[in-house]
Every structure is written in C-alpha cells, then in structure tokens.
N, CA, C and O atoms as CSV, one atom per row, in Angstrom:
chain,resi,resn,atom,element,x,y,z
A,1,MET,N,N,68.905,8.602,-34.435
A,1,MET,CA,C,68.529,9.825,-33.745
A,1,MET,C,C,68.061,9.481,-32.328
A,1,MET,O,O,67.291,8.536,-32.156
A,2,PRO,N,N,68.512,10.231,-31.300
A,2,PRO,CA,C,68.116,9.915,-29.922
A,2,PRO,C,C,66.651,10.258,-29.649
A,2,PRO,O,O,66.016,11.013,-30.387
A,3,LYS,N,N,66.144,9.682,-28.572
A,3,LYS,CA,C,64.768,9.952,-28.168
A,3,LYS,C,C,64.641,11.398,-27.702
A,3,LYS,O,O,65.598,11.985,-27.197
A,4,MET,N,N,63.455,11.962,-27.876
A,4,MET,CA,C,63.198,13.309,-27.361
A,4,MET,C,C,62.889,13.213,-25.875
A,4,MET,O,O,62.178,12.309,-25.435
A,5,LYS,N,N,63.424,14.146,-25.114
A,5,LYS,CA,C,63.164,14.146,-23.680
A,5,LYS,C,C,62.010,15.089,-23.361
A,5,LYS,O,O,61.888,16.162,-23.952
A,6,THR,N,N,61.174,14.678,-22.427
A,6,THR,CA,C,60.068,15.507,-21.965
A,6,THR,C,C,60.615,16.610,-21.091
A,6,THR,O,O,61.537,16.383,-20.307
A,7,HIS,N,N,60.059,17.806,-21.215
A,7,HIS,CA,C,60.444,18.942,-20.395
A,7,HIS,C,C,59.994,18.678,-18.956
A,7,HIS,O,O,58.804,18.497,-18.702
A,8,SER,N,N,60.942,18.655,-18.016
A,8,SER,CA,C,60.653,18.209,-16.641
A,8,SER,C,C,59.589,19.045,-15.946
A,8,SER,O,O,58.715,18.491,-15.280
A,9,ARG,N,N,59.642,20.368,-16.084
A,9,ARG,CA,C,58.665,21.218,-15.413
A,9,ARG,C,C,57.278,21.035,-16.043
A,9,ARG,O,O,56.259,21.093,-15.354
A,10,SER,N,N,57.256,20.819,-17.334
A,10,SER,CA,C,55.974,20.689,-18.025
A,10,SER,C,C,55.203,19.456,-17.588
A,10,SER,O,O,53.980,19.504,-17.452
A,11,LYS,N,N,55.906,18.352,-17.367
A,11,LYS,CA,C,55.190,17.136,-16.982
A,11,LYS,C,C,54.595,17.252,-15.588
A,11,LYS,O,O,53.651,16.534,-15.256
A,12,LYS,N,N,55.148,18.167,-14.749
A,12,LYS,CA,C,54.595,18.389,-13.412
A,12,LYS,C,C,53.466,19.418,-13.440
A,12,LYS,O,O,52.616,19.426,-12.550
A,13,THR,N,N,53.449,20.282,-14.448
A,13,THR,CA,C,52.518,21.402,-14.494
A,13,THR,C,C,51.267,21.123,-15.320
A,13,THR,O,O,50.166,21.511,-14.931
A,14,PHE,N,N,51.432,20.452,-16.455
A,14,PHE,CA,C,50.322,20.245,-17.379
A,14,PHE,C,C,49.863,18.794,-17.376
A,14,PHE,O,O,50.645,17.879,-17.117
A,15,SER,N,N,48.579,18.601,-17.670
A,15,SER,CA,C,48.067,17.245,-17.862
A,15,SER,C,C,47.042,17.278,-18.988
A,15,SER,O,O,46.451,18.321,-19.269
A,16,LEU,N,N,46.840,16.160,-19.614
A,16,LEU,CA,C,45.942,16.076,-20.758
A,16,LEU,C,C,44.581,15.551,-20.328
A,16,LEU,O,O,44.495,14.643,-19.501
A,17,THR,N,N,43.517,16.121,-20.887
A,17,THR,CA,C,42.173,15.629,-20.602
A,17,THR,C,C,41.839,14.536,-21.613
A,17,THR,O,O,42.603,14.285,-22.545
A,18,GLY,N,N,40.720,13.904,-21.424
A,18,GLY,CA,C,40.299,12.846,-22.321
A,18,GLY,C,C,40.005,13.333,-23.730
A,18,GLY,O,O,40.152,12.582,-24.694
A,19,THR,N,N,39.586,14.599,-23.851
A,19,THR,CA,C,39.266,15.153,-25.163
A,19,THR,C,C,40.480,15.758,-25.857
A,19,THR,O,O,40.375,16.220,-26.993
A,20,GLY,N,N,41.639,15.761,-25.182
A,20,GLY,CA,C,42.855,16.272,-25.803
A,20,GLY,C,C,43.211,17.696,-25.428
A,20,GLY,O,O,44.205,18.233,-25.916
A,21,LYS,N,N,42.412,18.321,-24.564
A,21,LYS,CA,C,42.760,19.662,-24.094
A,21,LYS,C,C,43.889,19.546,-23.071
A,21,LYS,O,O,44.101,18.487,-22.481
A,22,VAL,N,N,44.607,20.649,-22.869
A,22,VAL,CA,C,45.712,20.651,-21.910
A,22,VAL,C,C,45.271,21.415,-20.672
A,22,VAL,O,O,44.934,22.596,-20.753
A,23,ARG,N,N,45.273,20.746,-19.534
A,23,ARG,CA,C,44.886,21.349,-18.268
A,23,ARG,C,C,46.132,21.950,-17.621
A,23,ARG,O,O,47.219,21.381,-17.711
A,24,ARG,N,N,45.970,23.105,-16.969
A,24,ARG,CA,C,47.106,23.758,-16.320
A,24,ARG,C,C,46.715,24.218,-14.920
A,24,ARG,O,O,45.534,24.359,-14.600
A,25,TYR,N,N,47.725,24.446,-14.104
A,25,TYR,CA,C,47.505,25.024,-12.786
A,25,TYR,C,C,47.685,26.530,-12.887
A,25,TYR,O,O,48.461,27.007,-13.715
A,26,LYS,N,N,46.986,27.272,-12.065
A,26,LYS,CA,C,47.046,28.725,-12.129
A,26,LYS,C,C,48.205,29.257,-11.287
A,26,LYS,O,O,48.598,28.657,-10.286
A,27,ALA,N,N,48.733,30.384,-11.713
A,27,ALA,CA,C,49.858,31.020,-11.032
A,27,ALA,C,C,49.365,31.880,-9.863
A,27,ALA,O,O,48.159,32.029,-9.665
A,28,PHE,N,N,50.288,32.435,-9.100
A,28,PHE,CA,C,50.038,33.398,-8.011
A,28,PHE,C,C,49.354,32.791,-6.795
A,28,PHE,O,O,48.581,33.477,-6.127
A,29,LYS,N,N,49.616,31.526,-6.490
A,29,LYS,CA,C,49.013,30.915,-5.309
A,29,LYS,C,C,50.072,30.314,-4.378
A,29,LYS,O,O,49.749,29.465,-3.546
A,30,SER,N,N,51.334,30.746,-4.509
A,30,SER,CA,C,52.379,30.107,-3.708
A,30,SER,C,C,52.808,30.933,-2.499
A,30,SER,O,O,53.108,30.367,-1.448
A,31,HIS,N,N,52.844,32.262,-2.627
A,31,HIS,CA,C,53.271,33.091,-1.493
A,31,HIS,C,C,52.613,34.464,-1.596
A,31,HIS,O,O,51.946,34.775,-2.583
A,32,LEU,N,N,52.814,35.286,-0.553
A,32,LEU,CA,C,52.170,36.610,-0.457
A,32,LEU,C,C,50.650,36.482,-0.534
A,32,LEU,O,O,49.992,37.218,-1.270
A,33,LEU,N,N,50.099,35.537,0.236
A,33,LEU,CA,C,48.667,35.254,0.149
A,33,LEU,C,C,47.817,36.115,1.073
A,33,LEU,O,O,46.595,36.158,0.924
A,34,THR,N,N,48.447,36.807,2.034
A,34,THR,CA,C,47.651,37.569,3.001
A,34,THR,C,C,46.947,38.754,2.367
A,34,THR,O,O,45.867,39.141,2.812
A,35,LYS,N,N,47.538,39.332,1.338
A,35,LYS,CA,C,46.921,40.501,0.692
A,35,LYS,C,C,45.860,40.124,-0.332
A,35,LYS,O,O,45.138,40.993,-0.820
A,36,LYS,N,N,45.757,38.849,-0.662
A,36,LYS,CA,C,44.788,38.408,-1.660
A,36,LYS,C,C,43.486,37.998,-0.975
A,36,LYS,O,O,43.501,37.436,0.120
A,37,SER,N,N,42.377,38.281,-1.618
A,37,SER,CA,C,41.075,37.992,-1.025
A,37,SER,C,C,40.798,36.490,-1.031
A,37,SER,O,O,41.402,35.733,-1.790
A,38,LYS,N,N,39.875,36.081,-0.171
A,38,LYS,CA,C,39.488,34.665,-0.100
A,38,LYS,C,C,38.957,34.188,-1.440
A,38,LYS,O,O,39.284,33.094,-1.900
A,39,LYS,N,N,38.132,35.024,-2.060
A,39,LYS,CA,C,37.537,34.664,-3.342
A,39,LYS,C,C,38.622,34.444,-4.402
A,39,LYS,O,O,38.564,33.491,-5.179
A,40,ARG,N,N,39.611,35.344,-4.418
A,40,ARG,CA,C,40.687,35.239,-5.407
A,40,ARG,C,C,41.504,33.971,-5.203
A,40,ARG,O,O,41.837,33.279,-6.165
A,41,LYS,N,N,41.826,33.666,-3.945
A,41,LYS,CA,C,42.609,32.461,-3.645
A,41,LYS,C,C,41.823,31.191,-3.962
A,41,LYS,O,O,42.388,30.201,-4.426
A,42,ARG,N,N,40.527,31.229,-3.709
A,42,ARG,CA,C,39.677,30.079,-3.993
A,42,ARG,C,C,39.632,29.798,-5.501
A,42,ARG,O,O,39.714,28.645,-5.922
A,43,HIS,N,N,39.505,30.831,-6.290
A,43,HIS,CA,C,39.447,30.659,-7.742
A,43,HIS,C,C,40.795,30.238,-8.316
A,43,HIS,O,O,40.846,29.537,-9.326
A,44,LEU,N,N,41.883,30.658,-7.682
A,44,LEU,CA,C,43.212,30.258,-8.151
A,44,LEU,C,C,43.474,28.778,-7.885
A,44,LEU,O,O,44.336,28.178,-8.527
A,45,GLY,N,N,42.748,28.192,-6.955
A,45,GLY,CA,C,42.925,26.778,-6.650
A,45,GLY,C,C,42.403,25.859,-7.733
A,45,GLY,O,O,42.842,24.716,-7.853
A,46,HIS,N,N,41.458,26.361,-8.527
A,46,HIS,CA,C,40.881,25.548,-9.596
A,46,HIS,C,C,41.820,25.513,-10.797
A,46,HIS,O,O,42.607,26.434,-11.016
A,47,THR,N,N,41.724,24.443,-11.562
A,47,THR,CA,C,42.566,24.346,-12.748
A,47,THR,C,C,41.916,25.077,-13.916
A,47,THR,O,O,40.699,25.258,-13.956
A,48,GLY,N,N,42.747,25.492,-14.861
A,48,GLY,CA,C,42.259,26.133,-16.071
A,48,GLY,C,C,42.740,25.336,-17.265
A,48,GLY,O,O,43.315,24.258,-17.113
A,49,TYR,N,N,42.505,25.864,-18.447
A,49,TYR,CA,C,42.948,25.200,-19.664
A,49,TYR,C,C,43.930,26.093,-20.397
A,49,TYR,O,O,43.810,27.317,-20.362
A,50,VAL,N,N,44.887,25.490,-21.054
A,50,VAL,CA,C,45.840,26.230,-21.861
A,50,VAL,C,C,45.105,26.783,-23.075
A,50,VAL,O,O,44.270,26.098,-23.666
A,51,ASP,N,N,45.415,28.017,-23.444
A,51,ASP,CA,C,44.781,28.645,-24.594
A,51,ASP,C,C,45.108,27.868,-25.866
A,51,ASP,O,O,46.180,27.275,-25.986
A,52,VAL,N,N,44.187,27.880,-26.796
A,52,VAL,CA,C,44.334,27.125,-28.047
A,52,VAL,C,C,45.602,27.541,-28.795
A,52,VAL,O,O,46.249,26.715,-29.439
A,53,SER,N,N,45.953,28.833,-28.706
A,53,SER,CA,C,47.134,29.320,-29.409
A,53,SER,C,C,48.435,28.768,-28.828
A,53,SER,O,O,49.453,28.741,-29.520
A,54,ASN,N,N,48.417,28.331,-27.583
A,54,ASN,CA,C,49.622,27.798,-26.930
A,54,ASN,C,C,49.638,26.275,-26.830
A,54,ASN,O,O,50.647,25.693,-26.432
A,55,GLU,N,N,48.536,25.627,-27.188
A,55,GLU,CA,C,48.431,24.178,-27.032
A,55,GLU,C,C,49.514,23.418,-27.786
A,55,GLU,O,O,50.071,22.452,-27.264
A,56,LYS,N,N,49.813,23.841,-28.997
A,56,LYS,CA,C,50.799,23.149,-29.821
A,56,LYS,C,C,52.173,23.156,-29.143
A,56,LYS,O,O,52.870,22.141,-29.136
A,57,MET,N,N,52.556,24.297,-28.577
A,57,MET,CA,C,53.849,24.423,-27.914
A,57,MET,C,C,53.924,23.535,-26.666
A,57,MET,O,O,54.935,22.876,-26.424
A,58,VAL,N,N,52.847,23.527,-25.880
A,58,VAL,CA,C,52.837,22.729,-24.647
A,58,VAL,C,C,52.890,21.243,-24.974
A,58,VAL,O,O,53.593,20.483,-24.308
A,59,LYS,N,N,52.151,20.829,-25.991
A,59,LYS,CA,C,52.173,19.419,-26.381
A,59,LYS,C,C,53.554,19.010,-26.882
A,59,LYS,O,O,53.964,17.861,-26.723
A,60,ARG,N,N,54.272,19.965,-27.491
A,60,ARG,CA,C,55.638,19.664,-27.945
A,60,ARG,C,C,56.571,19.486,-26.745
A,60,ARG,O,O,57.459,18.633,-26.768
A,61,LEU,N,N,56.371,20.291,-25.698
A,61,LEU,CA,C,57.166,20.150,-24.472
A,61,LEU,C,C,56.907,18.808,-23.804
A,61,LEU,O,O,57.805,18.236,-23.186
A,62,LEU,N,N,55.680,18.302,-23.925
A,62,LEU,CA,C,55.321,17.029,-23.331
A,62,LEU,C,C,55.634,15.846,-24.250
A,62,LEU,O,O,55.324,14.699,-23.928
A,63,CYS,N,N,56.247,16.138,-25.390
A,63,CYS,CA,C,56.592,15.115,-26.404
A,63,CYS,C,C,55.358,14.405,-26.934
A,63,CYS,O,O,55.373,13.194,-27.153
A,64,LEU,N,N,54.293,15.164,-27.137
A,64,LEU,CA,C,53.079,14.651,-27.770
A,64,LEU,C,C,52.973,15.331,-29.118
A,64,LEU,O,O,53.231,16.531,-29.210
A,65,ARG,N,N,52.622,14.648,-30.118
A,65,ARG,CA,C,52.534,15.285,-31.441
A,65,ARG,C,C,51.122,15.531,-31.843
A,65,ARG,O,O,50.872,16.060,-32.927
C-alpha cells in the first residue's frame, strides 16, 4: 500500500501545539481591509484553535493519527 500524502494546503494552514491541539490562522484578513475596524483586523491577526469536533478531520489531513 502506498504512503498517505499530506494535504498541501493543510500543512501551510495548521500547526500542532505541544499539548496536541491544532492551531489555525483566522480567515478574512487578506483583502477588503479598509472597511474593517482596527480592532477587528488586530484580533484576526492572532491565531485560534480548531474546534474539538473538527480536530479529527484536520489531523487526518495532516496524516497524524
């Protein structure tokens, strides 16, 4: 059986913390920024965590079991 390939976009988007949580980048910070408030853009710059219900799927995309 061939090796499983990692999903290319996922390896650029998600990273694993030391405790096993999946860190993600927030959406809506790439364009159309003039209409968004400073506070909103500042908070979008911080990373968030993938919800527990989606963690299994993301780890599968990253070829982690």
